C-alpha positions as CSV (number, residue, x, y, z in Angstrom):
1,X,0.0,0.0,0.0
2,X,1.2,3.5,-0.8
3,X,0.2,6.3,1.5
4,X,0.2,9.5,-0.6
5,X,0.2,13.2,0.5
6,X,-1.9,16.1,-0.8
7,X,-4.0,14.1,-3.2
8,X,-6.7,15.7,-5.3
9,X,-10.1,14.1,-4.8
10,X,-11.6,15.5,-8.0
11,X,-11.5,12.1,-9.8
12,X,-12.9,10.3,-6.7
13,X,-16.2,12.2,-6.3
14,X,-19.0,12.5,-8.9
15,X,-19.5,16.2,-8.2
16,X,-16.0,16.7,-9.5
17,X,-15.0,18.9,-6.6
18,X,-11.3,19.6,-6.5
19,X,-10.7,19.2,-2.7
20,X,-7.5,17.6,-1.4
21,X,-6.8,14.9,1.0
22,X,-3.9,15.4,3.4
23,X,-3.3,11.7,3.3
24,X,-4.7,9.1,0.8
25,X,-4.5,5.4,0.7
26,X,-6.4,2.6,-1.1
27,X,-6.9,-0.8,0.7
28,X,-7.9,-4.0,-1.0
29,X,-8.3,-6.4,1.9
30,X,-9.4,-6.6,5.5
31,X,-5.7,-7.2,6.5
32,X,-4.6,-4.0,4.7
33,X,-7.4,-2.0,6.4
34,X,-6.3,-3.3,9.8
35,X,-2.7,-2.4,9.0
36,X,-3.7,1.2,8.2
37,X,-5.9,1.6,11.3
38,X,-3.2,0.3,13.7
39,X,-0.2,2.1,12.1
40,X,1.2,4.2,15.0
41,X,2.2,7.0,12.7
42,X,-1.3,7.6,11.4
43,X,-3.4,6.2,14.2
44,X,-4.6,9.5,15.6
45,X,-5.5,11.0,12.2
46,X,-9.3,11.5,11.5
47,X,-10.3,9.0,8.7
48,X,-12.9,9.0,6.0
49,X,-13.8,6.0,4.0
50,X,-14.5,6.6,0.3
51,X,-16.4,4.3,-2.0
52,X,-17.6,5.4,-5.4
53,X,-17.8,9.0,-4.3
54,X,-21.3,9.4,-5.6
55,X,-23.0,10.6,-2.5
56,X,-20.5,13.1,-1.2
57,X,-20.0,16.8,-1.3
58,X,-16.5,18.0,-0.3
59,X,-16.8,21.6,1.0
60,X,-13.1,21.8,2.0
61,X,-9.8,19.9,2.0
62,X,-9.8,16.8,4.2
63,X,-7.1,17.3,6.8
64,X,-7.0,13.6,7.9
65,X,-6.7,10.4,5.9
66,X,-9.0,9.3,3.1
67,X,-9.3,5.5,2.8
68,X,-10.4,4.3,-0.6
69,X,-12.3,1.0,-0.3
70,X,-11.2,-1.4,-3.0
71,X,-12.2,-4.7,-1.5
72,X,-13.4,-6.7,-4.5
73,X,-15.1,-10.0,-5.2
74,X,-18.6,-11.2,-6.0
75,X,-19.8,-14.8,-5.6
76,X,-22.8,-17.0,-4.9
77,X,-22.2,-18.5,-1.5
78,X,-25.4,-20.5,-1.0
79,X,-28.7,-21.3,-2.7
80,X,-31.9,-23.3,-2.3
81,X,-34.9,-24.0,-4.4
82,X,-36.2,-20.5,-4.3
83,X,-33.3,-18.2,-3.4
84,X,-29.7,-17.4,-4.1
85,X,-27.3,-15.7,-1.6
86,X,-24.6,-13.4,-3.0
87,X,-21.6,-12.1,-1.1
88,X,-19.9,-8.9,-2.6
89,X,-16.8,-7.0,-1.6
90,X,-17.6,-3.4,-0.5
91,X,-15.4,-1.9,-3.2
92,X,-17.4,-3.4,-6.1
93,X,-19.7,-1.2,-8.1
94,X,-23.4,-1.5,-7.1
95,X,-24.6,-1.6,-10.7
96,X,-22.1,-4.4,-11.5
97,X,-23.9,-6.5,-8.9
98,X,-27.3,-5.6,-10.4
99,X,-26.2,-6.6,-13.9
100,X,-24.8,-9.9,-12.5
101,X,-28.3,-10.6,-11.0
102,X,-30.1,-9.5,-14.2
103,X,-27.9,-11.8,-16.3
104,X,-28.8,-14.7,-14.1
105,X,-32.5,-13.8,-13.7
106,X,-32.2,-13.3,-10.0
107,X,-35.0,-11.0,-8.9
108,X,-35.0,-8.4,-6.1
109,X,-32.7,-5.5,-7.0
110,X,-33.6,-4.7,-10.7
111,X,-35.6,-1.6,-9.5
112,X,-32.3,-0.3,-8.2
113,X,-30.5,-0.5,-11.6
114,X,-28.0,2.3,-12.4
115,X,-27.7,3.6,-8.8
116,X,-24.1,5.0,-8.8
117,X,-21.6,4.2,-6.1
118,X,-20.1,1.2,-4.4
119,X,-21.7,-1.8,-2.6
120,X,-20.2,-0.7,0.7
121,X,-22.0,2.6,0.6
122,X,-25.4,0.8,0.0
123,X,-26.1,-0.2,3.6
124,X,-25.1,3.2,5.0
125,X,-27.8,5.0,3.1
126,X,-30.1,2.0,2.7
127,X,-30.2,2.8,-1.0
128,X,-33.4,2.5,-2.8
129,X,-35.4,3.4,-5.9
130,X,-38.8,2.8,-7.4
131,X,-40.4,1.1,-4.4
132,X,-37.4,-1.1,-3.5
133,X,-34.8,-0.6,-0.8
134,X,-31.6,-2.5,0.0
135,X,-33.1,-3.6,3.3
136,X,-35.7,-5.7,1.3
137,X,-32.9,-8.1,0.2
138,X,-30.0,-7.7,2.6
139,X,-29.2,-10.6,4.9
140,X,-25.9,-9.5,6.5
141,X,-23.3,-6.8,6.5
142,X,-19.7,-7.6,7.3
143,X,-17.9,-4.7,8.9
144,X,-14.7,-3.9,10.7
145,X,-14.9,-2.1,14.1
146,X,-12.4,0.7,13.7
147,X,-11.5,0.9,17.4
148,X,-10.8,-2.8,18.0
149,X,-10.1,-4.1,14.5
150,X,-12.6,-6.9,15.1
151,X,-14.7,-8.2,12.2
152,X,-18.5,-8.2,13.0
153,X,-21.5,-9.5,11.1
154,X,-24.7,-7.4,11.3
155,X,-28.0,-9.0,10.6
156,X,-30.7,-7.1,8.7
157,X,-32.4,-6.2,12.0
158,X,-29.1,-5.1,13.6
159,X,-28.5,-2.7,10.7
160,X,-31.4,-0.6,12.0
161,X,-32.5,0.4,8.6
162,X,-34.7,3.4,8.0
163,X,-35.4,5.8,5.1
164,X,-31.9,6.5,3.8
165,X,-30.5,5.6,7.2
166,X,-28.8,2.8,9.2
167,X,-26.7,2.1,12.2
168,X,-23.6,2.8,10.0
169,X,-24.9,6.3,9.3
170,X,-26.1,6.9,12.9
171,X,-22.8,5.7,14.4
172,X,-20.6,7.4,11.7
173,X,-17.0,6.2,11.7
174,X,-17.5,3.4,14.2
175,X,-17.5,0.7,11.5
176,X,-16.1,0.2,8.0
177,X,-18.2,-2.0,5.8
178,X,-16.1,-4.7,4.0
179,X,-18.8,-6.9,2.4
180,X,-22.5,-7.5,2.1
181,X,-24.7,-10.7,1.6
182,X,-28.0,-10.3,-0.2
183,X,-30.8,-12.8,-0.9
184,X,-32.4,-12.8,-4.4
185,X,-35.4,-14.7,-5.8
186,X,-35.0,-17.5,-8.4
187,X,-38.7,-16.9,-9.1
188,X,-38.9,-13.2,-9.4
189,X,-41.8,-11.1,-8.2
190,X,-42.0,-7.8,-10.0
191,X,-42.6,-4.4,-8.4
192,X,-43.7,-2.0,-11.2
193,X,-46.3,0.2,-9.5
194,X,-43.9,2.9,-8.4
195,X,-42.9,5.8,-10.7
196,X,-43.1,5.5,-14.4
197,X,-42.0,1.8,-14.7
198,X,-45.3,0.5,-16.1
199,X,-45.5,3.3,-18.7
200,X,-41.9,2.7,-19.8
201,X,-42.6,-1.1,-20.1
202,X,-45.5,-0.3,-22.3
203,X,-43.4,2.1,-24.4
204,X,-40.8,-0.6,-24.8
205,X,-43.5,-3.1,-26.0
206,X,-42.8,-5.6,-23.3
207,X,-45.2,-8.5,-23.5
208,X,-43.6,-10.8,-21.0
209,X,-42.3,-9.6,-17.7
210,X,-38.7,-10.3,-16.8
211,X,-35.9,-9.1,-14.5
212,X,-34.1,-7.7,-17.5
213,X,-37.2,-5.9,-18.8
214,X,-37.7,-4.1,-15.5
215,X,-34.0,-3.3,-15.2
216,X,-33.9,-1.9,-18.8
217,X,-37.0,0.2,-18.1
218,X,-35.5,1.7,-14.9
219,X,-32.2,2.4,-16.7
220,X,-34.0,4.3,-19.5
221,X,-36.0,6.3,-17.0
222,X,-32.9,7.2,-14.9
223,X,-30.9,8.2,-18.0
224,X,-33.7,10.4,-19.3
225,X,-34.1,12.2,-15.9
226,X,-30.6,12.2,-14.4
227,X,-27.4,13.8,-15.9
228,X,-24.3,11.7,-16.6
229,X,-21.7,12.6,-13.8
230,X,-19.0,12.3,-16.4
231,X,-20.6,15.2,-18.3
232,X,-22.1,17.3,-15.5
233,X,-20.9,16.8,-11.9
234,X,-23.7,15.7,-9.6
235,X,-24.5,13.2,-6.9
236,X,-28.0,12.2,-8.0
237,X,-30.8,13.1,-5.6
238,X,-29.4,15.8,-3.3
239,X,-32.4,15.8,-0.9
240,X,-34.5,13.2,0.8
241,X,-38.3,13.0,0.2
242,X,-39.7,14.5,3.4
243,X,-42.1,12.5,5.6
244,X,-45.0,14.3,7.3
245,X,-48.1,13.2,9.3
246,X,-51.4,12.7,7.5
247,X,-52.8,15.7,9.4
248,X,-50.0,17.9,8.1
249,X,-50.6,16.6,4.6
250,X,-54.3,17.3,4.7
251,X,-53.6,20.9,5.5
252,X,-51.1,21.2,2.7
253,X,-53.5,19.5,0.3
254,X,-56.1,22.2,1.0
255,X,-53.5,24.9,0.0
256,X,-51.8,23.0,-2.8
257,X,-54.3,20.6,-4.4
258,X,-51.8,19.1,-6.8
259,X,-49.2,18.2,-4.1
260,X,-47.6,14.8,-4.7
261,X,-47.3,12.3,-1.9
262,X,-46.9,8.6,-1.2
263,X,-48.3,6.5,1.7
264,X,-45.8,5.1,4.2
265,X,-46.1,1.9,6.2
266,X,-46.7,3.8,9.4
267,X,-49.6,5.9,8.1
268,X,-47.6,9.0,7.3
269,X,-47.1,10.7,3.9
270,X,-43.9,11.0,2.0
271,X,-43.8,14.1,-0.1
272,X,-42.0,14.3,-3.5
273,X,-39.1,16.6,-2.8
274,X,-38.5,17.3,-6.5
275,X,-42.1,18.6,-6.8
276,X,-41.7,20.9,-3.8
277,X,-38.5,22.3,-5.2
278,X,-40.0,22.8,-8.7
279,X,-42.9,24.7,-7.2
280,X,-40.4,27.1,-5.7
281,X,-39.1,27.8,-9.3
282,X,-35.7,26.3,-8.8
283,X,-35.8,23.7,-11.7
284,X,-33.3,24.6,-14.3
285,X,-32.0,27.6,-12.4
286,X,-28.3,28.4,-12.3
287,X,-26.3,30.5,-10.0
288,X,-22.7,30.9,-11.1
289,X,-21.1,27.5,-11.5
290,X,-23.9,25.6,-9.6
291,X,-27.4,24.9,-10.6
292,X,-30.5,22.7,-10.5
293,X,-30.9,20.2,-13.3
294,X,-33.4,21.1,-15.9
295,X,-35.0,17.6,-16.0
296,X,-35.1,16.8,-12.3
297,X,-35.2,19.4,-9.5
298,X,-33.7,16.9,-6.9
299,X,-30.4,17.0,-8.7
300,X,-27.8,19.8,-8.2
301,X,-25.2,20.3,-10.8
302,X,-21.6,21.4,-10.9
303,X,-21.2,23.2,-14.3
304,X,-17.5,22.8,-14.3
305,X,-15.7,24.9,-11.6
306,X,-18.1,25.1,-8.7
307,X,-16.7,24.7,-5.2
308,X,-18.4,22.5,-2.7
309,X,-19.3,25.7,-0.8
310,X,-21.2,27.1,-3.8
311,X,-23.2,23.9,-4.1
312,X,-23.9,23.8,-0.4
313,X,-25.1,27.4,-0.4
314,X,-27.4,26.6,-3.3
315,X,-28.8,23.7,-1.4
316,X,-29.4,25.9,1.7
317,X,-31.3,28.5,-0.5
318,X,-33.5,25.7,-1.8
319,X,-34.2,24.4,1.7
320,X,-35.2,27.9,2.8
321,X,-37.5,28.3,-0.1
322,X,-39.3,25.1,0.5
323,X,-39.6,25.9,4.2
324,X,-41.0,29.4,3.4
325,X,-43.6,28.1,0.9
326,X,-44.7,24.8,2.4
327,X,-43.4,24.8,6.0
328,X,-41.5,21.5,5.2
329,X,-37.9,20.7,6.2
330,X,-35.8,19.3,3.4
331,X,-33.0,17.1,4.6
332,X,-29.9,16.4,2.5
333,X,-29.3,12.9,1.2
334,X,-25.8,13.7,0.2
335,X,-23.0,13.4,2.8
336,X,-21.5,16.9,3.4
337,X,-17.8,16.6,4.3
């Protein structure tokens, strides 16, 4: 392993922010990770684990050590008549896992096609899309406890999953995820009610449902709505969909009859953050080098030379607008560093 100094992180985050890491090192195994964490020279440095860099906004240089997770590997470790269990290294790309499952007709994560980032970042955010979340298929998370160097297995329940949340997010820095185990269906059950999937399947002329058909539909929808990070720096959805009580929703519905919301399992309502932002006239708006994407108001864009601070200030202005108009708090989905 080579520990480097003053490394630009521009190539390691999808926003394309040119922040620097005081120290930078990539690790490809649990042993290498332990070696870094126990090294006396660097032991006291603050550390930040970097996966695909698709859910991060660097607002300044990182004074500690950035650890790039490059633990690879993807294999079927068990199966029965109805299910298959796949273990993946945390450094693998999430979409690579999706494509592996699609190619083998394993159902369960096709709705989460084309989500950027690494597998290790998935449990932290409990990633999800189009009515499916990682918690729906995840069996176990393998993680290293940073203080003791011990490897621990977390069951689905122990992960304490919530909407874009988990124990790994709540106890930030305590654990470093090294692998995940998910369970997929050999006899897929399709979830096409959320978003525009059914419409897209009709447009594609799909007569027989399959894992690949749903995945292709999701990919097309995402590509039509979301900008390519290689062309326009972004981190996908910048904000979470806010959850409010039914009573709060009923009051808003009186004032804004066209407000968009979805039912939650606990009887609350989840508002469409993109719709809220759009009603505040932010969609397609640009301020300097930062702006809001013209096709999806949830996405903030770096038009080339924006600093993390510029994008953060834009996000705060959007949050204030939504609060002023709707009385609703917008929380960021992106990790601000």
